[in-house]
C-alpha positions as CSV (number, residue, x, y, z in Angstrom):
1,M,22.8,-19.6,64.7
2,D,26.4,-19.4,65.5
3,T,28.4,-19.2,62.2
4,F,31.3,-20.9,63.9
5,V,29.2,-24.0,64.1
6,L,27.1,-23.5,61.0
7,D,29.8,-22.7,58.4
8,P,31.5,-26.1,58.5
9,I,28.1,-27.8,57.9
10,L,27.3,-25.5,55.0
11,R,30.8,-26.0,53.5
12,S,30.3,-29.8,53.6
13,F,27.1,-29.5,51.7
14,L,28.8,-27.3,49.1
15,A,31.7,-29.7,48.8
16,E,29.2,-32.6,48.3
17,D,27.5,-30.8,45.4
18,L,30.5,-29.2,43.7
19,E,33.1,-31.9,44.2
20,H,35.7,-31.1,41.5
21,G,33.8,-28.2,39.9
22,D,30.7,-27.2,37.9
23,L,31.3,-28.5,34.4
24,T,28.2,-26.9,32.9
25,T,28.6,-23.5,34.4
26,E,32.3,-23.2,33.8
27,A,31.9,-24.1,30.2
28,I,29.2,-21.5,29.5
29,F,30.2,-18.5,31.7
30,A,33.4,-16.6,32.1
31,A,34.8,-15.8,35.6
32,E,34.0,-12.1,35.1
33,D,30.3,-12.6,34.2
34,R,27.9,-11.1,36.6
35,A,24.2,-11.6,37.2
36,A,21.2,-11.0,39.5
37,A,18.5,-13.3,40.8
38,S,15.8,-13.6,43.4
39,F,14.4,-16.3,45.6
40,V,10.7,-16.3,45.1
41,A,7.9,-18.0,47.1
42,R,5.7,-20.2,44.8
43,H,3.0,-20.5,47.5
44,P,2.2,-19.0,51.0
45,M,4.7,-20.0,53.6
46,V,6.5,-19.1,56.9
47,V,9.9,-17.9,55.9
48,V,13.2,-18.9,57.6
49,G,16.9,-18.9,56.6
50,M,17.2,-16.3,53.9
51,T,19.9,-14.4,55.8
52,S,21.2,-17.0,58.2
53,V,21.4,-19.9,55.7
54,A,20.9,-19.0,52.0
55,S,23.0,-15.8,52.1
56,R,25.7,-17.6,54.0
57,V,25.9,-20.3,51.4
58,F,26.6,-17.8,48.7
59,A,29.0,-15.8,50.9
60,L,31.1,-19.0,51.6
61,L,31.7,-19.4,47.9
62,D,32.3,-15.8,47.2
63,P,32.4,-13.0,49.9
64,E,31.7,-10.4,47.2
65,V,28.2,-11.7,46.5
66,A,25.6,-9.2,47.7
67,C,22.4,-10.6,49.3
68,T,19.8,-8.0,50.1
69,G,16.1,-7.7,50.8
70,A,15.9,-10.8,52.9
71,V,12.5,-11.6,54.4
72,A,12.9,-11.9,58.2
73,D,12.7,-15.3,59.9
74,G,9.2,-16.1,61.1
75,S,7.5,-13.8,58.6
76,R,4.6,-15.0,56.5
77,A,5.0,-14.6,52.7
78,A,2.4,-14.8,50.0
79,A,2.9,-16.6,46.7
80,G,5.1,-14.5,44.5
81,T,6.9,-12.7,47.3
82,E,10.6,-12.0,46.7
83,L,12.4,-13.6,49.7
84,L,16.0,-12.7,48.8
85,Q,17.8,-10.8,46.1
86,I,21.3,-12.0,45.0
87,Q,23.9,-10.2,42.9
88,G,27.3,-11.4,42.0
89,R,29.4,-13.6,39.7
90,T,27.2,-15.7,37.5
91,R,29.3,-18.8,38.3
92,T,28.8,-18.3,42.0
93,L,25.1,-17.9,41.8
94,L,24.7,-21.1,39.8
95,R,27.1,-23.1,41.9
96,A,25.4,-22.2,45.1
97,E,21.8,-22.3,43.9
98,R,20.8,-25.9,44.6
99,V,22.4,-26.1,48.0
100,A,20.9,-22.8,49.2
101,L,17.4,-23.8,47.8
102,N,17.4,-27.3,49.2
103,L,18.1,-25.9,52.6
104,V,15.6,-23.0,52.7
105,Q,12.9,-25.1,51.1
106,R,13.3,-27.7,53.9
107,L,13.5,-25.1,56.6
108,C,10.5,-23.1,55.4
109,G,8.5,-26.3,55.2
110,I,9.3,-27.0,58.9
111,A,8.5,-23.5,60.0
112,T,5.2,-23.5,58.1
113,L,4.1,-26.8,59.6
114,T,5.2,-25.7,63.1
115,A,3.1,-22.5,62.7
116,A,0.1,-24.6,61.8
117,F,0.5,-26.7,65.0
118,V,1.0,-23.6,67.1
119,E,-2.2,-22.1,65.6
120,Q,-4.1,-25.3,66.4
121,V,-3.4,-25.0,70.2
122,A,-3.8,-21.2,70.5
123,G,-5.5,-20.3,73.8
124,T,-4.9,-23.6,75.5
125,G,-1.6,-22.8,77.2
126,A,0.1,-25.8,75.7
127,R,3.5,-25.3,74.1
128,I,4.5,-27.1,70.8
129,V,8.1,-28.6,70.9
130,D,10.1,-30.6,68.6
131,T,12.0,-33.9,69.1
132,R,15.3,-35.5,68.1
133,K,13.6,-37.0,65.1
134,T,15.6,-34.8,62.7
135,T,17.5,-35.4,59.5
136,P,21.1,-36.5,60.3
137,G,23.4,-33.5,59.8
138,L,20.5,-30.9,59.8
139,R,19.5,-30.8,63.4
140,L,20.9,-27.4,64.1
141,L,19.0,-26.0,61.1
142,E,15.8,-27.9,61.6
143,K,15.4,-27.0,65.2
144,Y,16.1,-23.3,64.3
145,A,13.2,-23.6,61.8
146,V,10.9,-24.9,64.5
147,R,11.6,-21.8,66.6
148,A,11.0,-19.6,63.6
149,G,7.6,-21.2,63.2
150,G,6.7,-20.3,66.8
151,G,7.5,-23.7,68.4
152,R,10.1,-24.5,71.0
153,N,13.0,-27.0,71.2
154,H,13.2,-30.1,73.3
155,R,16.6,-31.6,73.9
156,F,19.1,-30.8,71.2
157,S,21.2,-33.9,72.0
158,L,21.4,-36.7,74.5
159,S,23.8,-34.5,76.6
160,D,21.2,-31.7,77.0
161,G,19.0,-33.3,79.6
162,V,17.7,-36.4,81.3
163,L,14.8,-38.3,79.7
164,I,14.3,-41.8,81.1
165,K,12.4,-43.7,78.4
166,D,10.7,-47.1,78.2
167,N,13.8,-49.0,77.3
168,H,15.8,-47.4,80.2
169,I,13.0,-48.5,82.6
170,A,12.8,-52.0,81.1
171,A,16.6,-52.6,81.3
172,C,16.9,-51.1,84.8
173,G,13.8,-52.7,86.3
174,S,11.8,-49.7,87.5
175,I,11.3,-46.0,87.3
176,T,12.3,-45.7,91.0
177,E,15.6,-47.4,90.4
178,A,16.4,-45.5,87.2
179,V,15.6,-42.1,88.9
180,K,17.8,-43.1,91.9
181,R,20.8,-43.9,89.7
182,V,20.4,-40.7,87.7
183,R,20.3,-38.6,90.8
184,Q,23.6,-40.2,91.9
185,R,25.3,-39.1,88.7
186,V,23.9,-35.9,87.3
187,P,24.3,-32.4,88.6
188,H,21.4,-31.0,90.7
189,T,20.9,-28.4,88.1
190,I,19.6,-31.0,85.6
191,E,15.9,-31.7,85.5
192,I,14.7,-35.3,85.3
193,E,11.9,-36.3,82.8
194,V,10.4,-39.7,82.7
195,E,8.3,-41.3,79.9
196,T,5.1,-43.1,81.1
197,D,2.3,-45.0,79.4
198,T,0.1,-45.9,82.4
199,L,-1.4,-44.1,85.4
200,E,0.6,-46.5,87.7
201,Q,3.8,-45.2,86.2
202,V,2.6,-41.6,86.6
203,E,2.0,-42.3,90.3
204,E,5.5,-43.8,90.6
205,C,7.0,-40.7,89.0
206,L,5.1,-38.5,91.5
207,R,6.5,-40.6,94.4
208,C,10.0,-40.1,93.0
209,G,9.5,-36.3,92.6
210,V,10.5,-36.0,89.0
211,G,10.2,-32.6,87.4
212,V,8.6,-33.6,84.0
213,I,6.3,-36.5,83.3
214,M,5.8,-37.5,79.7
215,L,2.5,-39.1,78.8
216,D,3.4,-41.3,75.9
217,N,0.7,-42.5,73.4
218,M,-2.1,-42.2,76.0
219,D,-5.7,-41.9,74.9
220,L,-7.4,-38.6,75.7
221,A,-9.4,-39.9,78.7
222,T,-6.3,-41.4,80.3
223,M,-4.4,-38.2,79.6
224,R,-7.0,-36.1,81.4
225,R,-6.9,-38.4,84.4
226,A,-3.1,-38.2,84.4
227,V,-3.2,-34.4,84.3
228,A,-5.6,-34.4,87.2
229,L,-3.5,-36.8,89.2
230,I,-0.3,-34.8,88.7
231,N,-2.2,-31.6,89.6
232,G,0.7,-29.2,89.0
233,R,3.3,-31.2,90.9
234,A,5.3,-31.7,87.6
235,L,5.3,-30.4,84.1
236,V,3.2,-32.6,81.8
237,E,4.3,-33.5,78.3
238,A,2.2,-35.3,75.8
239,S,3.9,-37.3,73.1
240,G,3.4,-40.0,70.5
241,G,1.7,-39.9,67.2
242,V,0.7,-36.2,67.5
243,T,-0.9,-34.9,64.3
244,L,-2.3,-31.6,63.1
245,E,-5.7,-33.1,63.4
246,S,-5.3,-34.5,67.0
247,V,-3.1,-31.8,68.6
248,R,-6.0,-29.5,69.7
249,A,-7.8,-32.2,71.6
250,I,-4.5,-33.2,73.3
251,A,-3.9,-29.6,74.3
252,E,-7.4,-29.4,75.8
253,T,-6.6,-32.2,78.3
254,G,-4.5,-29.6,80.2
255,V,-0.9,-30.8,79.3
256,D,1.8,-28.2,79.4
257,I,3.9,-29.4,76.5
258,I,3.2,-31.3,73.3
259,S,6.2,-32.8,71.5
260,A,5.7,-33.7,67.9
261,G,8.3,-35.5,65.8
262,A,6.1,-34.7,62.7
263,L,7.4,-31.1,62.8
264,T,10.8,-32.2,61.4
265,H,10.3,-35.8,60.1
266,S,7.1,-35.1,58.1
267,A,7.3,-31.5,57.0
268,R,6.9,-31.0,53.3
269,A,9.5,-28.8,51.6
270,C,8.2,-25.5,50.4
271,D,8.4,-24.5,46.7
272,I,10.9,-21.7,46.3
273,G,12.4,-20.8,43.0
274,M,15.5,-18.8,42.0
275,D,14.3,-16.5,39.2
276,W,16.9,-14.9,37.0
277,R,16.9,-11.1,36.9
278,G,19.5,-10.7,34.1
279,G,23.2,-10.1,33.9
280,V,26.2,-9.6,31.6
281,V,27.4,-12.7,29.7
282,T,30.5,-13.0,27.7
283,D,31.9,-16.0,25.7
284,P,34.8,-17.5,27.6
285,R,36.0,-19.6,24.7
286,P,39.2,-18.5,23.0
287,G,38.9,-17.1,19.5
């Protein structure tokens, strides 16, 4: 992730939590006190963000904080694994702790769930991708976590690609008219994707020559018929209510891509703790 884009986001999270200062920490510890701590996995997980996110949070508060031993993004960690070691001013470690943990717990949860989806479709040729159903303010981070879990990214924003959805079609009148209008406006380098929920719509997409056809909330039998109808003339994406339990059967219909909002909107945060490793503590109070 580009720190030019990431750092302002992380600073805003720190500002939200710190506001005018840490009353508890500043009352107990002196500015010169130093300490060491580790991020520790409480259960098995796919790891992401130890260097790119957690270490960055600490560094933004104090560039002298040393973050070492970071487990690489996409690695699997067993319960009890040290994921990151932190040394520096005690005040900094305590001020940054919650923001850093909140973020990596969320991201590791997404990466772990994504990896489970990817495992479910192994050998089918289907690719697991995310959606725009992300937490406001966290899209950059959450989509990064999907990649760390072995998934791929769909559009990052509305400006990344053309996806003609059901409401576009309803408001415009037809897929044919919507595709015509898009082609008059967007560069030739932009692929057109259309959301469909019937075989008739799939046939209309084929007549229009669109590049990607989304099969939205179709049952498995209809999905198989759609894949056969398309017969390689467009990429086929399945979407709508995809779960860990249903994704294998969807992949076996022959679709190329399976987009799952659950990767980001339903991932459970992993349990990661910051365990204290000791330090030097003085009494900052006068007298």
